[in-house]
Residue, then its C-alpha position, 0 to 999 in steps of 0.5 A: m352821427e358818431t356822437f350820438f351812437s357813441v352816446l347811444l351805446n354808452i346808454i344801452e350800455i348803462f341799461l345793460s349793466v342796471l339790468e344786470f345788477l337789477a338781475l343779480a339782486v332778484s338772483v340774490i333775493t331769490f336765493f336768500v328767499l328760498m333758502l330762508n323761507k320755512y319749506s326751506k327749512a322743512l326740506k333741511k330738516i326732514l329729507v336732508p337726513l334722507g340724502l336731499r343735496f344743496f342743488t336738488r334742494m334748490r331744484i324742489l324750492i323753485l318747484c313748489r314756489r307757488s303751492p303751499v299744498k304742493k311744498r307739504a306734498f313733496l315732503e310726504f310723497s319723499l318720505l314713502k318713497t324712501g320709507g324713511y331711508s337715505v338714498n342716492l342723488s340719482e335715486w332724488r332725481s328719480i323722485v323729483n321727476e315722478f313726483k312732477a307727473f304724480y301732482s297733476d292737480s292740486s284741487q284734488r286729494l292726492s292717492y299714493v298707491l301702495p301695493n299692501c301695508t308693509p311699507l308703513l310698517g318699517e321703524h325708519f319710515s316711523r322715525a321719518v315721519q314723527v320728524y315730519f310732524d315735530y317740524f309742523r307743531d310750530e305755529k308759525v310754521k302751521k301758518a306759513f303752510g295755511m295749517k290750522g288746528d292741532l291735528i296735523e293731517w296729511a296733504i296727500g292720501i294713501r291707498i293700500e291695495e290689499a290689505y286684508a281688514t279684520p275687527t281686530f287689535l294686535l297685542t304686542g308680541l313679546l319679541a318685539r317689545y324685548e327688540e328681538n333680544w332673545a336672550d332678555f325673553i328667555r331670562r325673562y322666561v327662565s325668571t317666571a318658571y322658576m318663581t313658579e313652577t317651585e311654589e310651594s303649595d301645587n293649587a298656586k302655581v302654573l305648571s310648566n307646560e302651562l306656562y311655556m303655552t303662555f309665553a309661546w301664545l304672547l310671542w308674537g303677539p295674538s290678535y284680539e276681536l273687539a265688538h263690532d257687532s253692537y257698538w264698533s268705534g271702528l279700531c281694525q287691523l290692516s293685515f298681509g300674510d299674517e297679523s304680525n305684518s298689519v297696521p292698526a287703522i280706524a274708519n271714520g264715523r261714516i264709514a264703519p257702519q258699512i264696514a262692520e256690516c262686511f264684517q258680519k256678513n262674512i259670519g260663516r264663509r271667511y273670516g274678515e275681508l280683503m279691500s283696497v282701502e284710503l287712508t288719512l296719516l295723522n299725527k297720532g297723540e292729538y288724533l287718538r285723544r279725540m277718539r278715545q273721548k267717543v269710544i266706550p271706557e272698555e275700548a280705551y285702552f286700545y287707543e292708549r296702547l296705540e298712543g304708547a305704540e312705537s309707531s309715530f303716525a295713526l292711521r284713518i281709513d276714509d274710504f273703502h271698496v271690498r275686493e271681488g274676484y277668485k284672489s280675494k276669495k283666495y287671500y289670506c291671513t295668518a293668526y291665532v284663535w285662542l283662549l286665555f284662563e287664570l288660576e282662581d284665587e278667590r282671594e285676588y281679583a286683579f288678574q295675574p299674567k305669571t298665573s295664566l294659561a292660554f291655549f292657542e293655534h295658529a290659523n288661516l282666517t279666510d278659509m273658514a273650515t280650516y278656521q272652524f277645524l282649528i277652534e275645534t281642535l282648541l277646545h279638544k286641547c283645552f278640556l283633554h288639559f283641564e281633564s288631565v289636571f283634575g284626574n291628577r291627585a296632587y292638584d285637588g282642589r285648583k281651579y282654573r277661571f275662562v276670561c277671554a277669548m279671542n272673540k266671540d265666536i270662540e267664546e261661545k263654542f266654549l261655553q257650549k262644549y263646557t256646558e255638554r261636557t258638564a251635563e254629563s253624569g261622573d266625576a270628570a263632569q263634577a269636578f268640571r262643574e267644580r272648579l271650571l268657572p266659565e264666568p270672567k271677572r273683568h273685562p279682557a282689557n284689565a287682563f290685557a292691560a296686567f300683561d303690559e305691566f308684567f312684561a314691560q321692558d323697564t330697564e331704565y331704573r333708576f336708584e335714589e339713595a335716601d338722605a336725611s338732608d335732602k327733602s325730596t328724598v325724605t318725601d320719597l322715602a315716606c312714600f314708599y313706607a306707606d305704600i310698600y315697606m308696610g306691606n311687606f312686613p304685616d308683623a308690627n314687631e319686624r317692622e321699623s317706624f318712619e322716624n327710626l329710619l330716618k333717625y338712623l340715616q341721619n346717624a349714618a351721616s357722619a358714621e366711621a364704623y360702618n354705612y348705612h343705605i336706603v336706595l329707592v327704585k323709580n321706573k322711567q315715569g318717576t314712579l316708586i317700583a321698589g327698594a332696600i335697605f342694608d349695611y356694610f361694617k367696616r370691622t369684619n368688610c361684611a354686610v348686611i341686607e335688612f330687607i328687599a321690596v318690590r311692589q306686589n304687581l311687579q314682582s318676579a319681572g327682574i326688579g329685585s335682581a336689578l336692585y340686589h346687583h345695585i346693592l352688590e355695586t354700593v358695598a363693593k365700593d363701600a369696601f374699597e374706600n376701607g382698605k379692602q376688595r370686596p366683602e367677604y360675606i353678605f347677610c340677611e334676614i328673612d322669615a322663617p317659612s314657618h313664620s311668614r305670613a305669605q301662603v307662597k313663599k316666592y321670598l325663598h327662591f329668590w334668596d337661594k338663587y343667589k346662594f343664600m345659606r340658612l345660618n344653623m343657629q337660634y336667631v332672634q331680633p330683639a325688641l325694636s322700640g320699648v311697645q314691641k317685643p322681640v321677633k324668634g320667627l327669622w332666619l339668618t342667611v349667608s352668601s360668600l362672595h368669594k368661595t362656596v363655604a359650608k362653615v362660617p366662623g362663629r365669632l365673625v358671624a356674632d362681631v356682624i350681629y353686633d354692629y347690626m343691632k347697634y349701628a342698624m337697631g339703635i340698641a345701644e349695647p347690644a352686650t347688655a340685650p339678652e337675645y345678643v348674649k345668647m346667641e354670641q354664647e351660642l355662637c362661641t361655644i360651636g366655634d364655626v357656624e354650620l350652613s345648610k340650604i334654604i330650600e332642601r330638596a330631594p335627591v336626584 
């Protein structure tokens, strides 16, 4: 009997050992299955940066092990709960517990409730959502989670309880674009003011108060109303308190007509509608590309803007409910009501932001009485300004053209006021008829796109030095020559041939007496936007800038200044390699105002800003080839890089001109050129060359 029990105990012990081994094996296998599956990787990639710990991750893996939808739902729930910020262990425990209550039935659409739109505005949330979409772009991952197609939608929906909806699109404010860097913003304003207020022609420049109003209008970002009364693509704004606290959303095709009807019913009573909305969050790129194919061409701009916006996602409105009651009637959203004009230039079709003028008022959109009152104030301000300009003899011939308004309602009121004003008798009414043009030249989106380009924070310039032995830079130089250089030298006698530029580059490669530079500027997209040719001469330790050229539509955007500072750095390096600290002087050849074909002499203000002075001498550029003529309508200017000077030694100037002609113009022996001989004689006779300001200003 004892033997039997002994054998039985041994069998039981072996059985328990086997069970223990199997349990351990199952545990190990389960651990590796949990830790190596796609969901574990998703948690690690998406939520570990937000503070998720190992044991909490194991708990989540067990909790969501059976349902792919539940797995995605937890990821999305966590992103909404954390807002994209890292949280501590106790908060993660709370998130897991709250998710258990939230996820009750995966067969129905889950909806996460937000009181308003502000939790969706954060930069941290946007970045975290971008990580989510990046992970789910992988085809193997999508297959593991049962997802199909390129369009990635969140498994859970979002309901915003209080969303003040308007059929508008927020144009990014300048301060947001400058990342709230006031120094850069003010520098941009001052630069634009400098280049406009000091123009020669009063009819070609924006007045200081006009420029101020335009910049103030753009600072926080105005909104533009899309035409929802006819064809509407469903794009609207969901705001909380202010249009700057808003998210763009697109109503799906089923409910877009219903939302448009709500907006239209409110005309005359209020602007916009307080709603609760059901939203789906989607990967932005693919969704907006699909939507852009369905909209009318004029509205494609707004979808392109959304594609390029900082937010990593798009929002689709799947359902909505108009809020009722006292609170909804008193709910509000503040925004600009505005009118935009431009200085009329019959030679120029393209919209020029630096010659635009905006009038605006900050309105309460829900209170129709205030809304209408501020539109009347807006119109009064507008016509009062034009009346003061038209009554000033200094601005005779100055014309303005209407561009667009915030919406059709304001545009119609402007046209009505214009009709009444021009129907009057007298000189003032006649001036309005002749000098205020009510018909726009183009669709508003063209103007908005021009503002985008003008204020683009493209500080990621890439400076590329042309090299005759590098085919890619030679190709870029050819493009620059055709697209930018030719347009900046309308006088064929001033213009070097492309073949000469290549020859100068080849000669400079083995030169010892000088350095010859052609620098091209590209933006971060790789587009050529500017270029310069300049030289450093070793015996005089001086530099000469032959020219700086920037694409016309990008001028006054700081690109020329960035290129000038790059030139200074380059010639300083040349001087250092020549055993000098920095160049003594930097010279520049520019058109004399009487010779320039440009009606507006902006280039004078650019060189004046960098302390360039005119050399009081008769400067003549020799003929650059046998078929070209000498050019007399030029000034030779100079800037001292060490100190303020009133004179420059004539012998030094003669030596610089000699080297410039020999090495940068290809004149084998400048001493035999009659133009040089005459200039040298003058310079040696006068000794020191007097300097005068490029722009003579009246005494203060």
